MARLUM-557052 format. One record per atom (N, C-alpha, C, O): atom name; residue number from 1; residue in three letters; x, y, z. Coordinates in steps of 0.02 Angstrom, whole numbers, plus 50000, padded with zeros to 5 digits. Layout:
<pts>
   atom     n   res      px      py      pz
     CA   NUM   Ala       X       Y       Z
...
</pts>
This chain:
<pts>
   atom     n   res      px      py      pz
      N     1   Met   51132   54732   56784
     CA     1   Met   51149   54775   56729
      C     1   Met   51224   54786   56727
      O     1   Met   51254   54790   56673
      N     2   His   51254   54789   56783
     CA     2   His   51326   54798   56787
      C     2   His   51362   54739   56755
      O     2   His   51413   54748   56721
      N     3   Asp   51337   54680   56765
     CA     3   Asp   51366   54620   56736
      C     3   Asp   51360   54621   56661
      O     3   Asp   51405   54597   56626
      N     4   Thr   51307   54648   56635
     CA     4   Thr   51297   54651   56563
      C     4   Thr   51348   54698   56531
      O     4   Thr   51375   54683   56478
      N     5   Val   51361   54753   56563
     CA     5   Val   51410   54801   56537
      C     5   Val   51480   54770   56538
      O     5   Val   51517   54776   56490
      N     6   Arg   51496   54736   56594
     CA     6   Arg   51561   54703   56598
      C     6   Arg   51569   54650   56545
      O     6   Arg   51622   54644   56514
      N     7   Leu   51517   54612   56535
     CA     7   Leu   51519   54560   56484
      C     7   Leu   51527   54590   56414
      O     7   Leu   51563   54563   56373
      N     8   Thr   51493   54644   56401
     CA     8   Thr   51498   54677   56336
      C     8   Thr   51568   54706   56326
      O     8   Thr   51596   54701   56271
      N     9   Val   51596   54737   56377
     CA     9   Val   51663   54766   56372
      C     9   Val   51715   54710   56361
      O     9   Val   51759   54717   56319
      N    10   Arg   51708   54655   56397
     CA    10   Arg   51755   54599   56390
      C    10   Arg   51749   54569   56320
      O    10   Arg   51800   54553   56289
      N    11   Ala   51689   54561   56296
     CA    11   Ala   51679   54534   56229
      C    11   Ala   51708   54580   56176
      O    11   Ala   51738   54558   56127
      N    12   Ser   51698   54646   56186
     CA    12   Ser   51725   54695   56138
      C    12   Ser   51801   54693   56139
      O    12   Ser   51833   54696   56086
      N    13   Leu   51831   54689   56198
     CA    13   Leu   51904   54685   56202
      C    13   Leu   51931   54621   56171
      O    13   Leu   51983   54622   56138
      N    14   Leu   51897   54566   56182
     CA    14   Leu   51917   54502   56154
      C    14   Leu   51914   54504   56078
      O    14   Leu   51958   54479   56044
      N    15   Met   51860   54534   56050
     CA    15   Met   51854   54539   55977
      C    15   Met   51907   54585   55948
      O    15   Met   51935   54572   55895
      N    16   Ala   51922   54640   55983
     CA    16   Ala   51974   54686   55960
      C    16   Ala   52042   54652   55961
      O    16   Ala   52082   54662   55915
      N    17   Leu   52055   54612   56013
     CA    17   Leu   52118   54576   56017
      C    17   Leu   52124   54525   55961
      O    17   Leu   52177   54520   55930
      N    18   Cys   52072   54488   55947
     CA    18   Cys   52072   54439   55892
      C    18   Cys   52081   54473   55825
      O    18   Cys   52119   54450   55782
      N    19   Ala   52047   54529   55815
     CA    19   Ala   52054   54566   55752
      C    19   Ala   52125   54592   55744
      O    19   Ala   52153   54591   55689
      N    20   Gly   52154   54616   55799
     CA    20   Gly   52222   54641   55797
      C    20   Gly   52272   54587   55780
      O    20   Gly   52318   54597   55741
      N    21   Leu   52263   54527   55811
     CA    21   Leu   52308   54472   55796
      C    21   Leu   52301   54448   55724
      O    21   Leu   52350   54431   55691
      N    22   Thr   52240   54447   55699
     CA    22   Thr   52229   54427   55629
      C    22   Thr   52259   54478   55582
      O    22   Thr   52288   54460   55531
      N    23   Ala   52253   54541   55598
     CA    23   Ala   52280   54594   55556
      C    23   Ala   52356   54591   55554
      O    23   Ala   52387   54607   55503
      N    24   Cys   52387   54572   55609
     CA    24   Cys   52460   54568   55612
      C    24   Cys   52487   54517   55563
      O    24   Cys   52538   54529   55530
      N    25   Ser   52453   54460   55557
     CA    25   Ser   52479   54409   55511
      C    25   Ser   52472   54431   55438
      O    25   Ser   52517   54418   55398
      N    26   Ser   52418   54464   55421
     CA    26   Ser   52411   54487   55352
      C    26   Ser   52452   54550   55340
      O    26   Ser   52471   54564   55283
      N    27   Phe   52465   54588   55392
     CA    27   Phe   52506   54649   55385
      C    27   Phe   52577   54631   55366
      O    27   Phe   52609   54668   55329
      N    28   Gly   52603   54575   55391
     CA    28   Gly   52670   54553   55374
      C    28   Gly   52678   54542   55300
      O    28   Gly   52728   54563   55270
      N    29   Asp   52630   54509   55269
     CA    29   Asp   52633   54496   55197
      C    29   Asp   52628   54562   55158
      O    29   Asp   52665   54573   55111
      N    30   Ala   52582   54604   55179
     CA    30   Ala   52573   54668   55144
      C    30   Ala   52635   54712   55151
      O    30   Ala   52656   54744   55103
      N    31   Ser   52664   54713   55211
     CA    31   Ser   52723   54755   55221
      C    31   Ser   52782   54729   55181
      O    31   Ser   52823   54768   55157
      N    32   Gln   52787   54663   55172
     CA    32   Gln   52841   54635   55132
      C    32   Gln   52831   54654   55058
      O    32   Gln   52880   54668   55024
      N    33   Arg   52770   54654   55034
     CA    33   Arg   52757   54673   54964
      C    33   Arg   52774   54747   54954
      O    33   Arg   52803   54765   54903
      N    34   Ile   52756   54788   55002
     CA    34   Ile   52771   54860   54997
      C    34   Ile   52846   54871   55001
      O    34   Ile   52874   54911   54964
      N    35   Ala   52879   54836   55046
     CA    35   Ala   52952   54843   55053
      C    35   Ala   52987   54819   54990
      O    35   Ala   53040   54845   54973
      N    36   Gly   52958   54771   54955
     CA    36   Gly   52987   54748   54892
      C    36   Gly   52984   54802   54838
      O    36   Gly   53027   54803   54794
      N    37   Leu   52935   54845   54841
     CA    37   Leu   52930   54899   54793
      C    37   Leu   52977   54957   54809
      O    37   Leu   53005   54988   54764
      N    38   Val   52987   54970   54872
     CA    38   Val   53029   55025   54894
      C    38   Val   53092   54994   54924
      O    38   Val   53094   54976   54982
      N    39   Thr   53145   54990   54883
     CA    39   Thr   53207   54961   54907
      C    39   Thr   53262   55014   54906
      O    39   Thr   53261   55058   54863
      N    40   Pro   53308   55011   54952
     CA    40   Pro   53362   55060   54952
      C    40   Pro   53411   55047   54895
      O    40   Pro   53414   54992   54868
      N    41   Tyr   53448   55098   54877
     CA    41   Tyr   53499   55092   54825
      C    41   Tyr   53555   55048   54851
      O    41   Tyr   53578   55057   54907
      N    42   Arg   53576   55002   54811
     CA    42   Arg   53632   54960   54830
      C    42   Arg   53689   54972   54782
      O    42   Arg   53681   54970   54721
      N    43   Val   53746   54984   54809
     CA    43   Val   53805   55001   54771
      C    43   Val   53832   54939   54736
      O    43   Val   53833   54885   54765
      N    44   Glu   53853   54948   54673
     CA    44   Glu   53887   54894   54639
      C    44   Glu   53958   54890   54666
      O    44   Glu   53992   54941   54671
      N    45   Ile   53979   54831   54684
     CA    45   Ile   54044   54822   54716
      C    45   Ile   54094   54798   54664
      O    45   Ile   54086   54745   54634
      N    46   Val   54146   54838   54654
     CA    46   Val   54200   54821   54608
      C    46   Val   54263   54816   54649
      O    46   Val   54282   54863   54683
      N    47   Gln   54296   54759   54645
     CA    47   Gln   54358   54750   54683
      C    47   Gln   54411   54720   54638
      O    47   Gln   54396   54676   54597
      N    48   Gly   54472   54743   54646
     CA    48   Gly   54527   54713   54610
      C    48   Gly   54545   54749   54547
      O    48   Gly   54525   54806   54535
      N    49   Asn   54584   54714   54505
     CA    49   Asn   54610   54741   54442
      C    49   Asn   54572   54709   54385
      O    49   Asn   54573   54648   54377
      N    50   Phe   54538   54749   54344
     CA    50   Phe   54507   54722   54284
      C    50   Phe   54561   54712   54232
      O    50   Phe   54599   54758   54216
      N    51   Val   54566   54651   54206
     CA    51   Val   54613   54634   54153
      C    51   Val   54573   54610   54093
      O    51   Val   54532   54564   54099
      N    52   Ser   54583   54642   54036
     CA    52   Ser   54545   54624   53976
      C    52   Ser   54583   54573   53934
      O    52   Ser   54642   54562   53945
      N    53   Ser   54548   54543   53887
     CA    53   Ser   54580   54495   53842
      C    53   Ser   54632   54530   53798
      O    53   Ser   54681   54499   53778
      N    54   Glu   54622   54595   53784
     CA    54   Glu   54671   54632   53744
      C    54   Glu   54737   54640   53783
      O    54   Glu   54791   54637   53754
      N    55   Gln   54732   54650   53848
     CA    55   Gln   54792   54658   53889
      C    55   Gln   54831   54592   53892
      O    55   Gln   54892   54592   53886
      N    56   Val   54795   54537   53902
     CA    56   Val   54829   54472   53906
      C    56   Val   54861   54454   53840
      O    56   Val   54913   54421   53839
      N    57   Ala   54831   54476   53784
     CA    57   Ala   54860   54462   53718
      C    57   Ala   54927   54496   53709
      O    57   Ala   54967   54475   53667
      N    58   Leu   54941   54549   53747
     CA    58   Leu   55005   54584   53741
      C    58   Leu   55062   54550   53779
      O    58   Leu   55120   54568   53769
      N    59   Leu   55046   54502   53822
     CA    59   Leu   55098   54468   53861
      C    59   Leu   55138   54421   53817
      O    59   Leu   55110   54382   53779
      N    60   Lys   55204   54425   53824
     CA    60   Lys   55250   54382   53786
      C    60   Lys   55301   54353   53834
      O    60   Lys   55324   54388   53879
      N    61   Pro   55320   54290   53824
     CA    61   Pro   55372   54260   53867
      C    61   Pro   55436   54301   53865
      O    61   Pro   55455   54327   53812
      N    62   Gly   55468   54307   53922
     CA    62   Gly   55530   54345   53927
      C    62   Gly   55522   54418   53945
      O    62   Gly   55572   54453   53955
      N    63   Met   55459   54443   53949
     CA    63   Met   55449   54513   53967
      C    63   Met   55474   54525   54038
      O    63   Met   55467   54482   54082
      N    64   Ala   55503   54583   54049
     CA    64   Ala   55526   54602   54116
      C    64   Ala   55466   54615   54161
      O    64   Ala   55411   54628   54136
      N    65   Arg   55476   54613   54226
     CA    65   Arg   55422   54625   54273
      C    65   Arg   55391   54694   54264
      O    65   Arg   55330   54702   54268
      N    66   Gln   55433   54744   54251
     CA    66   Gln   55407   54811   54242
      C    66   Gln   55363   54815   54179
      O    66   Gln   55314   54851   54178
      N    67   Gln   55382   54779   54126
     CA    67   Gln   55341   54778   54066
      C    67   Gln   55273   54746   54079
      O    67   Gln   55222   54770   54055
      N    68   Val   55272   54692   54118
     CA    68   Val   55209   54659   54136
      C    68   Val   55167   54707   54178
      O    68   Val   55107   54712   54168
      N    69   Arg   55199   54742   54225
     CA    69   Arg   55163   54790   54266
      C    69   Arg   55134   54847   54224
      O    69   Arg   55080   54871   54238
      N    70   Asp   55171   54868   54172
     CA    70   Asp   55147   54920   54127
      C    70   Asp   55085   54897   54088
      O    70   Asp   55040   54937   54075
      N    71   Val   55082   54833   54071
     CA    71   Val   55026   54807   54032
      C    71   Val   54966   54791   54077
      O    71   Val   54910   54810   54060
      N    72   Leu   54977   54757   54133
     CA    72   Leu   54922   54734   54175
      C    72   Leu   54908   54778   54236
      O    72   Leu   54854   54772   54266
      N    73   Gly   54954   54821   54254
     CA    73   Gly   54945   54860   54314
      C    73   Gly   54977   54826   54374
      O    73   Gly   55007   54773   54367
      N    74   Thr   54971   54856   54431
     CA    74   Thr   54999   54828   54492
      C    74   Thr   54959   54768   54514
      O    74   Thr   54897   54771   54516
      N    75   Pro   54992   54712   54529
     CA    75   Pro   54953   54652   54548
      C    75   Pro   54917   54662   54615
      O    75   Pro   54941   54698   54659
      N    76   Leu   54860   54630   54621
     CA    76   Leu   54821   54634   54683
      C    76   Leu   54857   54595   54738
      O    76   Leu   54857   54617   54796
      N    77   Leu   54886   54538   54721
     CA    77   Leu   54920   54497   54770
      C    77   Leu   54992   54483   54748
      O    77   Leu   55004   54460   54692
      N    78   Gln   55038   54496   54793
     CA    78   Gln   55108   54476   54784
      C    78   Gln   55128   54440   54848
      O    78   Gln   55136   54472   54900
      N    79   Ser   55135   54376   54843
     CA    79   Ser   55150   54336   54902
      C    79   Ser   55223   54340   54920
      O    79   Ser   55267   54339   54876
      N    80   Val   55237   54345   54984
     CA    80   Val   55305   54344   55008
      C    80   Val   55336   54276   54996
      O    80   Val   55396   54270   54985
      N    81   Phe   55295   54225   54999
     CA    81   Phe   55319   54156   54992
      C    81   Phe   55326   54135   54919
      O    81   Phe   55360   54087   54904
      N    82   His   55293   54170   54874
     CA    82   His   55296   54155   54802
      C    82   His   55315   54218   54765
      O    82   His   55272   54249   54732
      N    83   Ser   55377   54239   54769
     CA    83   Ser   55398   54303   54740
      C    83   Ser   55397   54302   54664
      O    83   Ser   55399   54354   54632
      N    84   Asn   55395   54242   54634
     CA    84   Asn   55393   54237   54561
      C    84   Asn   55323   54230   54534
      O    84   Asn   55313   54206   54478
      N    85   Arg   55273   54249   54574
     CA    85   Arg   55203   54242   54553
      C    85   Arg   55164   54305   54572
      O    85   Arg   55168   54330   54628
      N    86   Trp   55126   54330   54523
     CA    86   Trp   55082   54387   54535
      C    86   Trp   55011   54365   54520
      O    86   Trp   54999   54330   54471
      N    87   Asp   54963   54385   54562
     CA    87   Asp   54893   54368   54552
      C    87   Asp   54853   54432   54541
      O    87   Asp   54857   54480   54580
      N    88   Tyr   54814   54431   54488
     CA    88   Tyr   54768   54486   54472
      C    88   Tyr   54697   54457   54480
      O    88   Tyr   54678   54413   54441
      N    89   Ile   54660   54481   54529
     CA    89   Ile   54593   54455   54542
      C    89   Ile   54544   54513   54535
      O    89   Ile   54556   54568   54560
      N    90   Phe   54490   54500   54500
     CA    90   Phe   54439   54551   54489
      C    90   Phe   54371   54522   54508
      O    90   Phe   54353   54467   54485
      N    91   Thr   54333   54559   54549
     CA    91   Thr   54266   54538   54569
      C    91   Thr   54218   54596   54557
      O    91   Thr   54233   54653   54575
      N    92   Phe   54161   54581   54527
     CA    92   Phe   54110   54631   54514
      C    92   Phe   54044   54602   54537
      O    92   Phe   54023   54549   54514
      N    93   Gln   54009   54637   54583
     CA    93   Gln   53946   54612   54610
      C    93   Gln   53893   54666   54603
      O    93   Gln   53902   54723   54624
      N    94   Arg   53837   54646   54572
     CA    94   Arg   53780   54691   54562
      C    94   Arg   53720   54658   54595
      O    94   Arg   53713   54597   54596
      N    95   Lys   53676   54700   54623
     CA    95   Lys   53616   54676   54658
      C    95   Lys   53576   54631   54612
      O    95   Lys   53562   54648   54554
      N    96   Gly   53556   54573   54637
     CA    96   Gly   53513   54528   54601
      C    96   Gly   53548   54484   54550
      O    96   Gly   53515   54446   54515
      N    97   Glu   53615   54488   54545
     CA    97   Glu   53652   54447   54498
      C    97   Glu   53707   54410   54533
      O    97   Glu   53729   54428   54588
      N    98   Glu   53729   54357   54501
     CA    98   Glu   53785   54319   54528
      C    98   Glu   53849   54361   54522
      O    98   Glu   53858   54394   54471
      N    99   Pro   53893   54360   54572
     CA    99   Pro   53955   54398   54567
      C    99   Pro   53999   54370   54511
      O    99   Pro   54002   54309   54501
      N   100   Gln   54032   54414   54476
     CA   100   Gln   54080   54394   54424
      C   100   Gln   54149   54395   54455
      O   100   Gln   54168   54443   54488
      N   101   Gln   54187   54342   54446
     CA   101   Gln   54255   54341   54470
      C   101   Gln   54300   54313   54416
      O   101   Gln   54286   54262   54386
      N   102   Arg   54355   54349   54404
     CA   102   Arg   54404   54328   54354
      C   102   Arg   54473   54331   54385
      O   102   Arg   54487   54373   54429
      N   103   Lys   54517   54286   54363
     CA   103   Lys   54583   54282   54393
      C   103   Lys   54635   54273   54338
      O   103   Lys   54626   54235   54291
      N   104   Val   54690   54310   54345
     CA   104   Val   54748   54303   54301
      C   104   Val   54808   54293   54347
      O   104   Val   54819   54333   54393
      N   105   Thr   54847   54242   54334
     CA   105   Thr   54907   54229   54373
      C   105   Thr   54967   54230   54326
      O   105   Thr   54966   54197   54274
      N   106   Val   55018   54268   54344
     CA   106   Val   55077   54276   54303
      C   106   Val   55136   54246   54340
      O   106   Val   55146   54259   54399
      N   107   Phe   55176   54205   54305
     CA   107   Phe   55234   54171   54335
      C   107   Phe   55298   54197   54302
      O   107   Phe   55302   54204   54241
      N   108   Phe   55348   54211   54343
     CA   108   Phe   55412   54236   54319
      C   108   Phe   55467   54186   54335
      O   108   Phe   55461   54146   54381
      N   109   Asn   55521   54189   54296
     CA   109   Asn   55584   54155   54312
      C   109   Asn   55639   54207   54307
      O   109   Asn   55624   54266   54300
      N   110   Asp   55701   54186   54309
     CA   110   Asp   55757   54234   54306
      C   110   Asp   55758   54274   54241
      O   110   Asp   55782   54331   54241
      N   111   Ala   55734   54245   54187
     CA   111   Ala   55736   54278   54121
      C   111   Ala   55678   54326   54111
      O   111   Ala   55678   54365   54064
      N   112   Gly   55627   54324   54155
     CA   112   Gly   55569   54367   54146
      C   112   Gly   55505   54327   54149
      O   112   Gly   55500   54279   54187
      N   113   Leu   55456   54347   54110
     CA   113   Leu   55391   54313   54110
      C   113   Leu   55399   54242   54084
      O   113   Leu   55423   54232   54028
      N   114   Glu   55379   54194   54124
     CA   114   Glu   55384   54124   54104
      C   114   Glu   55318   54101   54071
      O   114   Glu   55318   54074   54016
      N   115   Arg   55262   54113   54107
     CA   115   Arg   55196   54092   54081
      C   115   Arg   55143   54128   54121
      O   115   Arg   55157   54162   54171
      N   116   Phe   55081   54121   54098
     CA   116   Phe   55025   54150   54135
      C   116   Phe   54965   54104   54127
      O   116   Phe   54959   54068   54078
      N   117   Glu   54920   54107   54176
     CA   117   Glu   54857   54070   54175
      C   117   Glu   54802   54120   54184
      O   117   Glu   54806   54163   54228
      N   118   Ala   54749   54114   54144
     CA   118   Ala   54695   54163   54149
      C   118   Ala   54628   54130   54137
      O   118   Ala   54622   54083   54098
      N   119   Asp   54577   54155   54173
     CA   119   Asp   54508   54135   54159
      C   119   Asp   54488   54163   54091
      O   119   Asp   54526   54202   54061
      N   120   Thr   54430   54144   54067
     CA   120   Thr   54405   54174   54006
      C   120   Thr   54390   54247   54020
      O   120   Thr   54350   54263   54063
      N   121   Leu   54423   54291   53983
     CA   121   Leu   54418   54363   53997
      C   121   Leu   54379   54398   53942
      O   121   Leu   54385   54381   53884
      N   122   Pro   54338   54446   53961
     CA   122   Pro   54302   54485   53911
      C   122   Pro   54347   54538   53880
      O   122   Pro   54398   54558   53908
      N   123   Ser   54327   54562   53821
     CA   123   Ser   54362   54619   53793
      C   123   Ser   54339   54681   53832
      O   123   Ser   54292   54678   53871
      N   124   Glu   54374   54736   53821
     CA   124   Glu   54354   54798   53855
      C   124   Glu   54284   54819   53836
      O   124   Glu   54246   54842   53878
      N   125   Ala   54267   54812   53771
     CA   125   Ala   54200   54831   53748
      C   125   Ala   54147   54787   53780
      O   125   Ala   54094   54812   53799
      N   126   Glu   54159   54722   53786
     CA   126   Glu   54111   54677   53817
      C   126   Glu   54101   54694   53891
      O   126   Glu   54045   54692   53916
      N   127   Phe   54156   54712   53925
     CA   127   Phe   54151   54729   53995
      C   127   Phe   54111   54793   54005
      O   127   Phe   54068   54796   54050
      N   128   Val   54123   54843   53964
     CA   128   Val   54086   54906   53969
      C   128   Val   54012   54894   53955
      O   128   Val   53969   54923   53988
      N   129   Ala   53997   54852   53906
     CA   129   Ala   53927   54836   53891
      C   129   Ala   53894   54800   53950
      O   129   Ala   53835   54812   53963
      N   130   Ser   53931   54757   53985
     CA   130   Ser   53901   54722   54043
      C   130   Ser   53889   54771   54101
      O   130   Ser   53843   54759   54141
      N   131   Leu   53927   54825   54106
     CA   131   Leu   53916   54873   54159
      C   131   Leu   53852   54911   54148
      O   131   Leu   53817   54928   54197
      N   132   Ser   53834   54925   54086
     CA   132   Ser   53775   54965   54073
      C   132   Ser   53713   54922   54063
      O   132   Ser   53659   54949   54052
      N   133   Lys   53720   54857   54068
     CA   133   Lys   53662   54812   54060
      C   133   Lys   53612   54823   54115
      O   133   Lys   53630   54823   54174
      N   134   Gly   53550   54833   54098
     CA   134   Gly   53497   54842   54147
      C   134   Gly   53489   54913   54172
      O   134   Gly   53446   54926   54214
      N   135   Arg   53529   54958   54148
     CA   135   Arg   53523   55028   54169
      C   135   Arg   53484   55067   54117
      O   135   Arg   53487   55053   54058
      N   136   Lys   53448   55116   54142
     CA   136   Lys   53412   55161   54098
      C   136   Lys   53459   55218   54081
      O   136   Lys   53483   55254   54125
      N   137   Thr   53471   55227   54017
     CA   137   Thr   53515   55282   53997
      C   137   Thr   53477   55330   53953
      O   137   Thr   53440   55310   53908
      N   138   Ala   53485   55393   53966
     CA   138   Ala   53454   55445   53926
      C   138   Ala   53503   55467   53873
      O   138   Ala   53563   55460   53880
      N   139   Ala   53476   55493   53819
     CA   139   Ala   53518   55517   53765
      C   139   Ala   53558   55578   53790
      O   139   Ala   53531   55621   53824
      N   140   Ala   53621   55579   53773
     CA   140   Ala   53664   55635   53794
      C   140   Ala   53646   55697   53754
      O   140   Ala   53634   55692   53694
      N   141   Pro   53645   55754   53786
     CA   141   Pro   53630   55815   53749
      C   141   Pro   53688   55833   53703
      O   141   Pro   53745   55815   53717
      N   142   Pro   53674   55867   53648
     CA   142   Pro   53729   55887   53603
      C   142   Pro   53775   55935   53639
      O   142   Pro   53753   55980   53676
      N   143   Leu   53840   55927   53628
     CA   143   Leu   53889   55969   53662
      C   143   Leu   53919   56020   53615
      O   143   Leu   53974   56045   53627
      N   144   Glu   53885   56036   53563
     CA   144   Glu   53909   56085   53515
      C   144   Glu   53866   56148   53519
      O   144   Glu   53805   56143   53529
      N   145   Ala   53897   56205   53511
     CA   145   Ala   53860   56267   53508
      C   145   Ala   53859   56291   53436
      O   145   Ala   53909   56288   53401
      N   146   Ser   53802   56313   53414
     CA   146   Ser   53797   56339   53346
      C   146   Ser   53830   56407   53342
      O   146   Ser   53846   56438   53393
      N   147   Glu   53840   56431   53281
     CA   147   Glu   53871   56497   53272
      C   147   Glu   53829   56551   53304
      O   147   Glu   53855   56598   53333
      N   148   Glu   53763   56545   53299
     CA   148   Glu   53718   56595   53329
      C   148   Glu   53726   56595   53405
      O   148   Glu   53726   56648   53436
      N   149   Ala   53731   56536   53435
     CA   149   Ala   53738   56532   53508
      C   149   Ala   53805   56561   53531
      O   149   Ala   53809   56592   53584
      N   150   Leu   53858   56551   53491
     CA   150   Leu   53923   56578   53509
      C   150   Leu   53924   56654   53506
      O   150   Leu   53960   56686   53545
      N   151   Lys   53886   56684   53460
     CA   151   Lys   53884   56756   53453
      C   151   Lys   53851   56789   53514
      O   151   Lys   53863   56849   53527
      N   152   Lys   53811   56752   53552
     CA   152   Lys   53777   56780   53611
      C   152   Lys   53826   56793   53669
      O   152   Lys   53811   56833   53713
      N   153   Phe   53883   56758   53670
     CA   153   Phe   53931   56765   53724
      C   153   Phe   53975   56826   53712
      O   153   Phe   53991   56842   53654
      N   154   Pro   53996   56861   53766
     CA   154   Pro   54041   56918   53756
      C   154   Pro   54110   56892   53734
      O   154   Pro   54128   56836   53749
      N   155   Pro   54148   56934   53699
     CA   155   Pro   54215   56912   53678
      C   155   Pro   54259   56899   53738
      O   155   Pro   54251   56932   53790
      N   156   Ala   54303   56853   53732
     CA   156   Ala   54347   56835   53787
      C   156   Ala   54396   56891   53800
      O   156   Ala   54423   56921   53753
      N   157   Ala   54408   56905   53863
     CA   157   Ala   54457   56957   53882
      C   157   Ala   54527   56930   53873
      O   157   Ala   54540   56871   53887
      N   158   Lys   54571   56973   53850
     CA   158   Lys   54640   56951   53841
      C   158   Lys   54675   56947   53908
      O   158   Lys   54665   56990   53952
      N   159   Ala   54714   56897   53916
     CA   159   Ala   54752   56888   53979
      C   159   Ala   54808   56938   53981
      O   159   Ala   54839   56953   53930
      N   160   Pro   54823   56965   54041
     CA   160   Pro   54878   57012   54045
      C   160   Pro   54944   56977   54030
      O   160   Pro   54953   56918   54045
      N   161   Glu   54990   57014   54002
     CA   161   Glu   55055   56984   53986
      C   161   Glu   55092   56968   54050
      O   161   Glu   55090   57005   54099
      N   162   Ala   55125   56911   54049
     CA   162   Ala   55162   56889   54108
      C   162   Ala   55225   56930   54117
      O   162   Ala   55261   56944   54070
      N   163   Lys   55237   56951   54179
     CA   163   Lys   55298   56989   54195
      C   163   Lys   55355   56940   54203
      O   163   Lys   55346   56885   54228
      N   164   Pro   55415   56960   54182
     CA   164   Pro   55472   56914   54191
      C   164   Pro   55487   56904   54265
      O   164   Pro   55479   56949   54306
      N   165   Leu   55509   56844   54281
     CA   165   Leu   55526   56828   54350
      C   165   Leu   55594   56856   54368
      O   165   Leu   55637   56864   54324
      N   166   Pro   55606   56872   54432
     CA   166   Pro   55672   56897   54451
      C   166   Pro   55724   56841   54443
      O   166   Pro   55706   56782   54445
      N   167   Pro   55787   56859   54434
     CA   167   Pro   55839   56807   54425
      C   167   Pro   55848   56766   54489
      O   167   Pro   55836   56791   54545
      N   168   Leu   55868   56704   54481
     CA   168   Leu   55880   56659   54537
      C   168   Leu   55945   56678   54572
      O   168   Leu   55990   56704   54539
      N   169   Pro   55951   56665   54637
     CA   169   Pro   56013   56681   54672
      C   169   Pro   56070   56637   54646
      O   169   Pro   56059   56582   54621
      N   170   Ala   56131   56664   54652
     CA   170   Ala   56190   56627   54627
      C   170   Ala   56205   56567   54672
      O   170   Ala   56230   56517   54647
      N   171   Ser   56191   56572   54737
     CA   171   Ser   56203   56516   54782
      C   171   Ser   56149   56516   54836
      O   171   Ser   56117   56567   54850
      N   172   Tyr   56139   56459   54865
     CA   172   Tyr   56089   56450   54917
      C   172   Tyr   56124   56436   54983
      O   172   Tyr   56179   56409   54984
      N   173   Pro   56092   56453   55039
     CA   173   Pro   56123   56437   55104
      C   173   Pro   56121   56362   55116
      O   173   Pro   56078   56327   55088
      N   174   Pro   56166   56336   55156
     CA   174   Pro   56167   56263   55169
      C   174   Pro   56103   56242   55206
      O   174   Pro   56074   56280   55244
      N   175   Leu   56081   56180   55193
     CA   175   Leu   56021   56153   55224
      C   175   Leu   56034   56131   55296
      O   175   Leu   55988   56133   55337
      N   176   Glu   56094   56111   55311
     CA   176   Glu   56111   56088   55377
      C   176   Glu   56161   56136   55408
      O   176   Glu   56203   56164   55373
      N   177   Pro   56157   56145   55475
     CA   177   Pro   56206   56190   55506
      C   177   Pro   56276   56161   55502
      O   177   Pro   56285   56100   55501
      N   178   Ala   56324   56204   55499
     CA   178   Ala   56394   56181   55497
      C   178   Ala   56412   56146   55562
      O   178   Ala   56393   56169   55615
      N   179   Ser   56448   56092   55557
     CA   179   Ser   56468   56055   55618
      C   179   Ser   56527   56089   55651
      O   179   Ser   56571   56115   55616
      N   180   Pro   56529   56091   55718
     CA   180   Pro   56583   56126   55754
      C   180   Pro   56650   56095   55748
      O   180   Pro   56699   56120   55775
</pts>
C-alpha cells in the first residue's frame, strides 16, 4: 500500500510539472498580448532647431550673420574647422513612426550669406498639423464670460496710490577701496 501512495504522489507531481511547463509556454503569448494593450507613455523626442519653409524663403544672399541668426535662430552646429558654415538639424521621433530629420546648411563668405542647402521643409502650418496627427483632441471650452456671469463677481478693489520714491543720492561710495 505504501508503494501505491508513493506511485500516486509521483504521478501527481509529474502531471503537475507537465501542466506547469505547458502553461508557461502559453502564458508567454498571453502576457505579450496583455502587455501590448497596456503600454507605458513614451515621450515624443524633439531635438534641434525647427526651420520652416517660410523662414528659408526670407534668406537672401549677402545677409549678415546676425540677420541669418535672427531669421533661423542659433545654429545647432558651428564647426571650429568650418567657421563659414552653420548647420541647423531637426529631428522629431514619435512612437510607432519613422523619425523625421531635416537639415539646413548655411554658407558664408566675407560679404555675408553666400548660399544655403536645405531638405524639403514643411510650412509652419504643416508642421503643427503633423504634431497633432493621431492625437485625440477635445473641443476647447469657451473662454468668454457672459454679462450675467460677470455681474456675479464682486467689483474689483482699487489699487492704493503709489507713494513717491525718495530721491536718489547725489554720489555713491567707490566700489573698490582706495589704493595706498
